[in-house]
N, C-alpha and C positions, 0 to 999 in steps of 0.2 A: 649630583648637585641640583640639577633641574627638578628632579622629583622632590628633593628635600625642601627647596625653596617653595615649590608649589604646595607642599604639605603644610609648611609654616604659614603661608598666606591664608590657606583655608582654615588653619587652626586659629589664626588671629580673627578671622571674620566670624568664627563661631562664638556665640555668647556663652554656651555651656561647656562642660567638660567633655572630652572625647571618650566615647565608650571603649571598653577593652577590645571588643570584637572588631571595631574599626581599625585599631592599631595593629591587630593581628593580621587582618586582611591586607593592609598596606605593606606589611613586612613580607607576606607571601608574594605579592606583586613585584616587590623589589627583587626578591630572589629569582623569580622567573625572568625578569629583565636582564639581570646579570648573567643568567645561564644563556639567554639568547645572544647576548653580546659575545660570550665565549665561543658559542657555535659559529657565529659569523666570523669571528677572528680566526677560528680554525679553518673554515672554508676558504677564507681569503689566503690563508697560509698555504692551501693546496695549490691554487692558481697564483703562482708567484709573479708572473710577468703578464701584463696586459698592454699590448702594443697597439696604438691607433695610428693608422697611416692615411694620409691624404692621397686618394687614388684618382685616376683619370680613366675616361672612356677609351675603348679600343686599345688597351694596353694589357698584355698577358702577364700576370703575376705568378711567379713560381716561388712557392714557400713550403715550409714544414711546420706542422702543428703537433704538439704533444699535450699530455694532460697538465703540464706545468706552464704552458704559455697559451695565450689567446690573442688572436689578431683581429682588429677591427679596421675595416676599410671604409673610409668616408668619401662619399661621392656627392656632388651637387650638380644640378642642371636646371636650366630655365625652361619653364613651361608657360604656355599662353592659353587663353580661353578659346581661341579660334583654331588652334592647331594642337593635335595630340601626337606625341612621339612615343613610340614603344621603347622600352628598355629591357634588355635581355641579359640574364646572368648565366654564364656557362662555366661548368666546373668539371675538371678531370682529376681523378685520383690515380697517381702514378705508382703507388706502392701496392704490393700484392700481399695476400694473407693477413688482412687487418684483424687486430684483436677487437677493436671497436670502430664503428663508422665515424666519419667526420660529420659534425652538425653545422649546417649553414643557416643562419637566421638573418633575413633581410628586413630591417626596420625602416618603415616609411612613415610619412606624416600621419596617414589614416589607415594604414594596413601593415600587416606583418606576414611574411612568407618564410616558412622554414621547411627544410628538407635535409635528408641525410644522404651521404655518398659513402659507399655504394647504396644505390636506391633499390629497395626490395619491393617488388610488385608480385601480388599473388594471382595465381590462375585457378583453374578448376582442380578439385580434389587436393587442395592445400599445396599445390605446386608453388615454388618460390623461384623468382627470376631476379638475378642480380645485374645491375647496370652501373658501370664505373663512370660513365660520361652522362652528365645531367645538364639540361638547359631549360631554364624557366623564364617566361616573360612576366615582368612585374605589372601588377595592376596599377593603372594610372587614375588616382582619384581626381574628380573634377575640381576645377578652380574657378572662383568667381572674379578674381582680379584679371585685368587684361594681360599682365605678365607677372610671373612670380618665380623666384628661385627656391627650389626645394632641395632638401638634403635627405639622403638615405644612407644607411650603414649596413655593411655586410660583416656579420660576426662569424668567426671561424673557430671552432673548438672541438675537442675530442676527449674521451676518457682513456684513450690508449696511452700507455707509458712510453711506447716506442714512437719514434718520429715518423710521421706520415707525410709524404710529399704530395702536393696538389698543385693544380693550375687554376687560376681564377681570371676570368675575363668578363668585362661588362661592356656592352656596345649598344648603340641605338639601332632600332629595327627599321629598316627601310620599308616604305609602303605599308606602314602599320595601319593606316586608314585606307580602306578599300575605296576605289573609285567605281562609279556606275559604268557597267559594260566594259570594264577593263580587266583582262585576265591577269592573275598574279600567280606565279609558281613558287613552290617552297618545298622543303623536305621536313618530314616529321618522323619520330620514332616513339616507342613507349616512354622513354625517359626524357624526350625532348618534344613535348607537345607544342603546338603553335596556335595562337589566336590573333585575330585582327578585328579592328573596329570598323563599323559602317554607320554613316549618318544619312538619314533619309533626306534627299533633296526636296526642295519646295515643289509642290504639285504632285508628288509621288506618295501614294498611301500604301501600296503593296509592292513588294519585290520578291523575287525568287532567287535564293542562294543556291548555286550549283557548284559542287565539288567533284572533280573528275581526276582519274588516274589511269595510266596505261597498265598498271599492275593489279592483278586480282588480289594478291596477298602481299604483305600482311593485312589482316582485317583492321579496319579503322572505324572511328565514330566521328560524325560531324554533329556539332551542337550549336544552338543559337541561344545566347544568354543575355540577360539584361546587364546594363552598365553598372556593376557594383562589385565590391571587393568582399571576399576573395573570389577569384575566377576558378571554377572547378574544371581543371584541365588534366586530370590523371584518369587512368582506366578505372580506378576504384571509386571515383566520385563524380565523373562527368554526367551521370544520370541524376544527380541530386537536384538540378534546377534547369529550367528552360525546356526547349524542344531538342530532341536528339534522335538519331537513327544510325544504324550500322551501315557500312558500305564496303564494296569491293572496288568497282570501277566507277560507279555513278552514285551520286547522292544529291538530293534536292529538297529544300524546305521553303515553303511559301511563308513569308513574314509580313504581317500587317502592322502599320504604324500605331494603330489603336492599342496594341498589346504592349507597347514600350513607351511609357510616359516621357522618357528622355529623348525620344525621336532618334535613338541610336541603339545599337546592340553589338555584341561580340560574336564573331564566327569562330568557334573553337574546333580544332581538328586534333583528335587523339588516336594514336595507333595502339591497338590492343596487344596484350601480352600473348594471346593465343588466338587461333583462327577458327575455333569451333563455332562461334556465333555467326560466322559468315559461311559456314558449310565446309570449312577446311578440316584437315585431319587433326586428331588429338595426339599430343605427345605421350611418351611412355610414362608410366608411373615412377616416381622417385623411389630409390631403394630405401632411403631413410626419410622420415617425415620432415626433418629440418635441413635436408640436403638442398643446396642452392643449385639451380639449373642454369647453364649458360644459354641465354636466349638467342645468341648468334646475331647476325645482321638483320634487323627488322626495320630498317629505314625505308621510307616510302615517299616517292615524289608525287606531289599532287598540285593541282591548280584550282583556284577559286575565282568565280566571277559572280557578281551581283547584278541582276538585270531587272528593270521595272516589269511588273506583271500587268495584266490587262486592267483597263479602267472600267468604270461603270457603263460606258457606252457599249463596250463589247458584251457585257452581261445582258444588257437590254436587247442587243441584236441577236444574241444566241437564243434568248427566250422567245422573241418574236419569230425567229426562223423556225424554231421547234413547233410553235403554235400554228404558223402559217402552213407548214407541210401537211399537218394532219387535218386542219380545217379545210384544206383544199379537197380532201377526200369526202368531206361532208357536202361540199358544193358539187363535186362530181357525182356523188350518189343522188343528190337532189335533181341534177340535170338528167341523169339516166331514168330516174323515176318519172319525171315529167314526160320524157320521150316515150317510155313504156305506157304511161297512162294515155298518151295521145294515140298510140298504136292500138291499144285496147278499145278506145272509143271508136276508132275507125272500123275495127273488127266487129264491134257491136252494131254499127250502122250497116255493115254488110249483111249481117243476119236479119236486120230489120228491113232493109231496102236493097236486096241483092241485084235488082234490075238497074240500079244507078251506076254500077261498075262493070268494067269489061270482064270477060271470062278469065283472062290472064291475071288481072289484079285480084279477082276473087280467089283463084287457085293459089296465088302467092300468099294470101292472108290466111286461107283456111288450111293449107297443107298441100303437099305434092299431089295427092290424089284428088284434090278438089273437094273432099268431104271432111276436112279437118282432122284426118287420121293419118298417121305415118304408115308407110308400107309395112306389110307383115314381115315378121322376123324369118330369117332362113331356117331357124329351128322349126318353125311351123310347117315348113315344107319338107322337112326331113333331110336337109342337106348335110347336117352334122349328126343325125341320129344313127347310132350304132349299138347293137346289142350283142355282146360276146364276139365282137369282130365282124358281124354281119350287118350290112346296110339295109335298113328298112325302107320300104316305099313310102312316098308321101301320103298315100291313102291309109296305110297301116298306122302311121303315126297319128294322123288326124282322127281315125276311128278310135285309137287308143285314148287319145285325149278326151274325146266325147264320152267314151264309156266310163272313164275314171271320174269325169265330172259328175255323171249320174250316180256313181257309186258313192262319191264322197258327200252327197247331200247338197252339192252346189247347184242352185237353180236361179234362173232369171227372175228378178223381182221388179215389180212396177215401182215407179218413183214414189207413188203415194205410200206403198208399204214400207219402202226404205225410210222415208221421212218419218212415218209413224213409228217404226221400230226405234228410231233415234230418240223420240220424244216420249216413249212409253213410261220411262221411269226417271224421275229427277232426284231420287234419293241418293245418299252417299254410297260409294262403292268401297267395300272392304278389300284389303289386300288378298284375302282368301278367294275372292271372286275373280282374280286376274286370269287364272287358267280356267276358261269356260269349257274345256274339252276333257275334263277329268273323267267324265262318265263314258267317254267313247274312245278309250285308249286304242282300241282296235282300229278305229278309223284313223287315228293319228299315225299309227304304224304304217298303214296303207298309204296315206297321203305323203308322209315325209320320206318314205323309201322309194317313191317313184323315181324312175330313171331320169325324167325331165320334169322338173318342178316349175310351176308358174307362181307368180306373186299371189294370185288368188288362193293358192293352196296354203300359203303361209300368212294370209291376212284374213282369217276367218273369225277371229275374236272380235268382240264388240269394240267399236272405235272409241267410244266414250271411256271404256275401261282402260284401253291401251293408252289413251291420252293422259289419263290420270296416272298411270304407271310411269310414263316417261316424264311427266312433270315432277316426279319425285327426284329425278336427277338434278333438276335445277334447285329445288328447295334444299336437298342434301348438300350440294356443293356450296350454296349460300351459307348454310349453317357451318360447314367445315371452314369456309373462308373467314368467318367472324372469329371463331374459336382459335384458328391458327394465326391470324394476322395480329390480333391484339397483343399476345405475349411476344411475338416477333418484334413489333414496334417498340415495346417496352425494353426488350433486350438490346436492340441496336442503339436506342437512345442512351442506354447505360454504357455501351461500348464507346460511343462518341464522347460522352462525359469523361470516361476514364482517359481517353486519348488527350482531351483538352486539359485535364487536370494534371496528369503525370507528365505530359509532353513526350511520351514514348511512342514514336511513330513507326516502331516495328510491329505494333499490334495489328495495324491495318495494311493491306496490300494494295495501295493506290498506284496509279501511274503518276508519280510525283512531279514529272515534267509537265503534266497537263491536269493538275488538280486545283480547281478554283474554289477557294473558300467563300462561303456565304453564310453569315451569321455563325451559328455553332457548327455548321457542316464543313467538312474538310474538302470534299470533292462534289460540289453542287452540279457540275456538268454531267457526271455519271448518273446522278439521280434524275435530273431534268430530262435526259434522253429517254428515260423509260415512260415518259408521258404518252408516247405513241401506243403502247399496249393498252393503256386505259382508255384513250380516246377512240381508238379503232375497235376495241372490244365493245364499248358503248354503242358505236355506230352499227356494229354487227347486230347487237341486241335490238336496235331500232328497226333494222331491215327485217329481222326475223319477226318482230312484233307486227310489222306492216303485212308481211305474208300471212301470218297467223290470222290477223283480222280479216284479210281478203278471203282466206280459205273458210273461215267460220261463216262469213256472209254467204259464200257460195253454198255451204251446207244448209244454211237456213232457207235458201231459195230452192233447195233440192235439185241443184244442178247435177246432171249425169256425170260430167267430167270430175267433179269433186267427190262424188259418191262411189263411183265404180271404175274410174280410170286413173291411170298414173300410179306412181309410187305412193303408198299411203303416207299422208302428211301428219307426222308427229314432231312437234317442235320442241319438246322438252329437252332433248339432247343438244339442240342448237342453242337454247338458252343457257344450258350448262357450259357449253364451249365458249360462248361470249363472256360469261362470268369468269371462267378460268383464265381467259386472255387478260381481262382486267386485273385479276388477282396476280397474274404473272408479272404485270407491270408494277404493281404495288410491292410485291415481295422482292422483285429484282432491285427496286429502288432501296428497299430496306437492306438488302445484302450489300449494296454499294455504299451505304453509309459507313460501313467498316468491313470491307471484304477480307475474309480469312477462311481457313479451312473449317472452323467450327460452325460457321453459319452459311456455308455454301449450299446446304440443303434448302435454305430459303429461296435460292435462285432456281432450284431444279424441281422442287416438289410439284409445282403446278405445271411444269413441262411434262412430267410423267402423266399428270391428269389430262393435259391436252392431247398427248399422243394416244392415251387409252380411250378417251372420249371420241376422238376421230375414228379409231378403228371400230368402236362400237357403233358409231353412226353409219359407217360404210356397211357394216353387217346388218344393221337394222333396216336399211333401205329395202332389202329384198327378203328379210327374215323378221318381219315385225312381231310375229307371234312367239318366236322362240329366242328373242334377244335376251341378254342377261338383265336381271333386275338391278335397280340402283344400289341396293344393299350388297348384292354379290360383287358388282363392279367396284364399288368404293372399298369393299373389304380387300379385294385383290390389289387395288392401288395402294391401300394402307400397308399391305405386306411388302410391296415394292419399296415404299419409302422406308419401312423398317429395315429391309436389307441394305438400303442405301446408307442409313445411319451406321449399321454394323460395319459396312465396308469402309466407310470413312474412318471409323474409330479403330477397327481391328484388322482391316484388310491389307494394309501395307506390309507386304512380305510375309504374310501369314499363310502358310501352305494349307493348313487344316481348313481355314475359312474358305479358301478358294476351291478346295475339293468338295466341301459341303455345298457351296453355292452352285458349282457346276453340275453336281448331281441333281440338285433341286431344279435348276434351269432346264436340264434335259428331260427330267420326268414331267415337269409342267408343260413343256412343249409337246410331248407325246400324248398327255392327257387331253390337252386342248385340241390337238389334231384329231384324236378319236371323236371328241365331242362334235367338232365341225363336220367331219366326214359322215357320221351317222345322224346328223341333225338332232343330236340329243337323245336318240332312240337306242341307248345302251345303258347298262347299269354297272357301276363299280361296286361289286360285291365279292363274296367268297368264290363264286363260280366264274369269275372273269378269266382266270388263267385257263380253265378247262375250255371255255369258249374260244380263246385265242388259239389254243392247240388244235381245236376242231376246225377252225377256219383255215389254219395253215395246212392241215391235212387234206381238207376237201378242195381248196382252191389252188394249192401249190404242189401237192404230192400226187393225189389221186387224179386230178386233172388240172392242167395248167390253164387257168382262165385269167383274163385281165381284170382290172378293177371295174366295178359297175359304174362308178362316177368318175370318169376320166378327168374332167376339168378340175373337180375338187381335189383329186389325187395329185395332179400336177402342182397346184398351189401348195398343198401341204408338204409334198416332197421338197419343193424349193424352200419353203419355210423351215423345214427341219434341217436342210443343208446349211442354211444361213445361221440358224440358232446353234446347231452343233459346232459350226466353225467358230462362232463368237465365244461359245463356252470353252472350246479348246484354246483359243487365243488368250482368254482370261486366265486359264489354268497354267499356261506356259509362260506368258509374259508377266502376269500379275501386275497390271498397271496401278500406279499410285492413285490416280484420280478415278476412284471407283464410281463416284456419282456420274461423271461424264461417260464412263463405260456403260453403266446401266441405261443412261439416256440414249446412247448409241444403239443399244439393243432395241429399245422401244421405237426409235426412228427408223431403223432398218426394217423392222416388221411392218410399220405403217407404210413405208414407201413400197415394200413388196406387195402388200395387199392393195394399195391404191393402183399400182401399175397393173396388177392382175385384173382389177375391176375395170379399168379403162380398156384393156385389151379384150376382155370378154364382152364388154358393152359393144365395142365396134365389131367383134366377131359375130355377135348375134344379130347384126343388122341394124342396131340402133345408131343414132347419130348424135353428135354433140353440137348444140346450137352455138350461135356466134358469141354470145356473152360469156358462157363458161369456157369456150375455146380461147377467147382473149384472156380470160382470167388465168387459165392454165399456162399459156405462153408467158404472160407477164410475171406470174408467180415464179415460174422456173428460172427466168432471168434474174429476178430480184433475189431468189434464194442463192443463186450462184455468186452474186456480188456480196451478199451477206456473209456467206461462209468464208469468202476470201478475207474479209475484215475480221471475222471471228478467229481465224487461225493466225492472225498477226501476233497474238500472245504478248500483250503489253505488261503483264504481270502474271505470276503463278505462285499459288500458295503451296505447291508441291516442293518448293525450295525454301531456303532461308530468306528472310526479308531483304538481306543485302544482295543475294543472288537474284532475287526477283527484280530488284531495281536495275539490274543490267539490261532488262528488256524494256525499260521505260523509254517512251518517245515523246517528242513535242507534239503539240496540237496540230491538226492538219486541216480543220474546217473552221473558218471564221476566227481563228486563234482561240477557240473556246472548246471545240469538240475534238476528241481523239478517235483512233480507229475503233475502239470498243463502243464509243457512242454511236458511230455510224453503223456498227453491227446492231445496236438497239433499234435505230431508225429502220434499217432495211429488214431486219427479222420481224419486227412488228407489222410492217407492210406485207411481208411475205406470208405471215400467219393469217392476216386478214384476208389476203387473196386466196389462201388455201381453204379457209372457211367458206368463202364465196363459191369456190369450185364445188365443195360438198353440197352447198345449198342449191346451186343451179344446175348441177351436172345432169340431172335426169328430167329437166324441164321439157325435153322433147317427147317424153312419155305421158304428158298431161292429158292427151287426147286418145291414148291407147288403153283398151280394156285390160284389166289386170290378168285375165286368163290368157293373154297374148304376150305378157312380159315374163321373161324367163328368169329363173333364179340361178345364180352362180356364185 
């Protein structure tokens, strides 16, 4: 009738006749309408009984539902603008072997929540878990009125023709709104997630939400979501919005007021259906794809507490503390430089006016012997000279040294001739000119195979050429740093952006209990603590530059000590070491933007560089002519980093990789040992095996003779023992952290060589001056404390993110820095001290002629 009257009214309003196609269209619409009414009448006929009941809170309703009846429970409650009460709906299905699940639909004023019971949750590999007991908290929409009564309805229906018994209970949630610094305990399961509301109090802009449990498993997820409906509180949707992280015993998320316009947020805790994400075991595969698996008891008791995080004053104090520590080293260096300059001025006055001082003061300034020279080495007097087990007399050794000096073309030169030879050519030097002894290989064989070598024997090449050779170390590492750092910075910025956008806090392995956000950064304290590497690396470069300038001025003045005394001064490797220390700080900061196993090589690459450069510098001190070129050194370090990447990607539990790496490690150790023992005077060609057999026959079978170079042999035997042991350890244990294992190899070899150098230096009668001795003792103590904090292990990417969080700890310094930050502080200071030891260790030889400084 309505359509008919409407059509008549339109027909009356029309001035012209109605076209035929219009009448036909209206007839079709009328037929469709009648058909729809018939369908609706049929569907209504299926659900014969719709029962609505007025329900109350905290009352358990036992009822039965079939496809022929539907029950609606009507609830009402009063809400206020200043107080939020949580409402929770709990359902139990009492019937077994259901044909169809029961559908529960909760209709609220501004939200709808629906779920079925039994609740089916999926796991990995299409596993299905069934839960008959379901509990859900209703989302509470905000109200503008001071007080308002709201209604909500719970509709219960099913398509099963058989009667299904269920229990329904609706109750208010106690402590739904969390209080600051008050712990609240609760129980959650996969089908009964929990969430609570927190409102920022006045004056608090940042809080840290901590969720703890005494149980490792079942695995759970904590999430922080904005106040909006719906709330994503199931395992299959909790990652849709907000910030979230998996957890076993510990979880912590730092929340800032600026990220939540409503000045409040929900803390959601969900228990996962499986434990694989937290490092737990996987269940068996289902026999049939649609088979339901009984999940068992997966309830977990947890507690949550929300505490205020640090304020801006703590940030400022942390930054000032960090700057103050390292600026103090600049002031201390300036003070030492002033004292050293004063001492040198006094020494210069002694040379100019020796009559003005007493003999004792003159002797103390010029040296023990009163002539500015250190006592002769015991090697010079033959106290350690032995040839094939026989001890030579001091006269024989002295005569031998004199005769070899004459044969090797070494002669005394006047200062004028030395200065003139340095200034003869100002043209550029090509790399092919580095080895100036190519035409006298026979002399090189004689010199480098002497039983006792002096520095003068291995410092025969032109100083200008060698300086340019070692400057390439600095320019190469500067180029490497630029090309390496730029993509690293770009990558970690992308990592941080992904974390901020997705909210997935399992991407990065922070110490979440001491991770202070600043801008877009999630853990600014771990980045700031790397400032020491940069500042102390720059300070070391300034110290080296000052020494370089002083040395060049001495060369210009043709001073004898600079030209013919002491360890040859080549500063290129020192510049490279300082640059590497600065880059270590930059790349370590990049790594800590988002620490995980894929970018751990950023934190270790320049550690390999530093260890390699330190060993090269130790070797260069007394072997300047035969030290490796920059291209060879960096090629070897590139191979080390290449194996580091392979080990991180393929090394975990891969037996083939460990066998190949161990073989390469042992072969490289043997080749390097041969190179060092024979001072490079051997050839790796087709006849090498024949020569090895010949040496074994002549020296071991035909006659049993000891090694010609005993000291070198001791070092190399110890080095081989250490490296073979490390190779065996890696092959047997196959550690997961391959990058740290490779770094341990480098550090062990560096420490072994450094200890050998110090022992041989003292054994040969040389002394260690006060400044390097203080640096050695200070550095050893700092390294000890640094390693203590390093091994605290606040996180580890060798485990799952949830397992890593079990190692998280609170801040221990100024409420801003954690144990790993202190490792950054102390290790940067220890590396700086180690560099100073290398720089100043041989200062006692500055007045000793090079033909009296022995090589070891």
